[in-house]
matplotlib code that plots the C-alpha trace (Angstrom):
import matplotlib.pyplot as plt

x = [-2.2, -1.5, -2.0, 0.7, 0.9, 3.4, 5.7, 6.7, 7.5, 11.2, 13.1, 11.7, 11.9, 15.5, 16.6, 15.0, 16.7, 19.7, 19.4, 18.0, 20.6, 18.3, 19.4, 16.6, 15.4, 11.5, 10.0, 8.6, 5.4, 4.7, 5.9, 4.7, 1.7, 1.0, 1.9, -0.7, -3.5, -2.6, -2.8, -6.1, -7.7, -7.0, -7.4, -11.3, -11.9, -10.7, -9.6, -7.1, -4.1, -4.2, -3.4, 0.1, 0.6, 0.3, 2.4, 5.2, 4.7, 4.5, 8.2, 9.8, 9.1, 10.1, 13.5, 13.7, 12.5, 15.1, 18.7, 20.5, 20.0, 16.3, 13.3, 11.0, 7.8, 7.6, 7.9, 5.1, 3.0, 3.4, 2.6, -0.5, -3.3, -2.8, -3.0, -5.6, -8.0, -7.3, -8.4, -11.2, -12.3, -11.8, -14.0, -16.5, -16.1, -16.7, -18.9, -20.7, -20.3, -21.4, -24.7, -25.4, -24.9]
y = [42.8, 39.1, 35.9, 33.3, 30.0, 30.2, 27.8, 31.3, 33.4, 30.9, 33.1, 36.3, 34.6, 33.8, 37.3, 39.0, 36.5, 37.1, 41.1, 40.3, 38.2, 35.4, 32.2, 30.4, 27.7, 28.9, 26.0, 27.8, 25.7, 24.6, 27.7, 30.2, 28.1, 28.9, 32.1, 33.8, 31.3, 32.6, 36.4, 35.9, 34.8, 37.0, 39.9, 38.3, 37.3, 40.6, 43.6, 43.5, 45.7, 42.8, 39.7, 41.7, 43.4, 39.7, 38.2, 41.1, 39.9, 36.6, 37.0, 38.6, 35.9, 33.4, 35.2, 34.4, 31.1, 29.5, 30.1, 29.9, 27.1, 25.8, 25.3, 27.4, 25.0, 23.5, 26.9, 28.7, 25.9, 26.0, 30.0, 28.8, 27.5, 30.2, 33.4, 31.4, 31.0, 34.8, 35.9, 34.0, 35.4, 38.6, 38.8, 37.3, 40.0, 42.6, 40.9, 41.3, 45.1, 45.6, 43.9, 45.7, 49.4]
z = [-12.1, -13.6, -11.2, -10.9, -9.3, -6.5, -8.2, -10.6, -8.0, -7.0, -9.0, -7.6, -4.3, -4.9, -5.8, -3.1, -0.2, -2.3, -1.9, 1.9, 2.9, 4.1, 4.4, 5.2, 2.7, 1.2, -0.3, -3.6, -3.9, 0.0, 1.6, -0.6, -1.0, 2.5, 2.9, 0.0, 1.2, 4.7, 3.2, 1.7, 4.5, 6.3, 4.5, 3.9, 7.1, 8.9, 6.4, 3.5, 4.9, 8.0, 5.3, 4.8, 7.9, 9.5, 7.2, 7.9, 11.7, 11.0, 9.0, 12.1, 14.3, 11.7, 11.6, 15.9, 15.5, 12.6, 12.1, 8.7, 6.4, 8.1, 6.4, 7.0, 6.4, 10.0, 12.0, 9.4, 10.2, 13.7, 13.7, 10.8, 12.8, 15.7, 13.7, 11.3, 14.7, 15.6, 12.4, 12.3, 15.7, 14.6, 11.9, 13.3, 15.8, 13.2, 11.6, 14.6, 15.2, 11.7, 12.0, 15.3, 13.9]

ax = plt.figure().add_subplot(projection="3d")
ax.plot(x, y, z, "-o")
ax.set_aspect("equal")
plt.show()
């Protein structure tokens, strides 16, 4: 699998947005970097499948918070901190469980 910088995904984002009828403004640099970083951190801190599942739920939450043409960045930033904190707590719990077994 190849690794591309977030800005290389702008064409893909535009095509999928058109296909799905997404009208919100997704910044190909800042928003994508934040999304990929949070996905990576949740996957590494909790368990790997938690990353994409968390981002799916964040997408649903964002859909309810922002309207057509609005920027994703501010709403995403509001969700990022609480999700990151939850992932850190859950990761610590899982680590403690694993050590006690």
